[in-house]
C-alpha positions, 0 to 999 in steps of 0.5 A, a space after each residue: 174119367 169124367 168128360 167136360 162140356 164138349 165131350 173131351 176127357 178131363 185131366 186129373 186136377 191138382 188143386 191147392 187151397 190157400 189162406 190163413 188159419 180159420 179161413 175154412 181151408 180144411 173144410 173146403 179141401 174135405 168137400 172138394 176131395 170127396 166131390 172130385 174123389 181125389 186124395 187131400 194132402 193135409 196141412 202137415 204144419 206141426 214141424 213148422 209150428 213147433 219152431 215158430 214160437 217167438 223168442 224173448 225181446 232183445 235176444 238177437 241170437 235167439 231170433 236168428 236161431 229161430 229164423 234158421 230153425 223156421 226156414 229149415 222146417 219150411 224147406 223140410 215141409 216143402 220136400 215132403 210136399 214135393 214127394 206127395 205131389 209126385 205120388 198122385 196125379 190128382 189131389 186137393 192140397 190144404 195149404 201150399 208153398 205160397 202160404 209158407 212163404 207168407 207165414 215166413 214174411 209175417 214172422 220175419 218181415 222182409 224189411 229185416 234184411 239181416 234176417 234173410 239168407 239164401 234159404 229165404 230165397 229158396 222159399 221163393 223158389 219153392 213157391 215157383 217150383 210148386 206152382 208148376 205142379 198145381 193146376 188151380 189155387 183157391 184163395 180163401 177170403 183174406 183175414 188177419 191170422 190169429 
């Protein structure tokens, strides 16, 4: 176990790297994981990306279904991530729940109150619960998502 500057034993670290696609999260996670000798939790976003495609304009039922599918996928992602958090005393996470919440707010802006249901509130709660599992969040420089 490494020691800090005053000679006390350092605790395992749980680090999340947050930011938009293309901001360098994955590269930073790989470097931190190697340097700290801890596992890297991959983005694992395929299930969310699969349901986030836009629906044709004027298809409110389709948009609501898409939001419902997206929220379900995000919550399922969070459940897998909770399992990964419990499995390791230290890690570097590529994305964290706040990224998922931000994505949902970009896909479905909160001004559309009809689109928000109890699962939208659950997304906020998942950020709160994951924050208790993480020691440090590295925020990558802001840029517009592509």
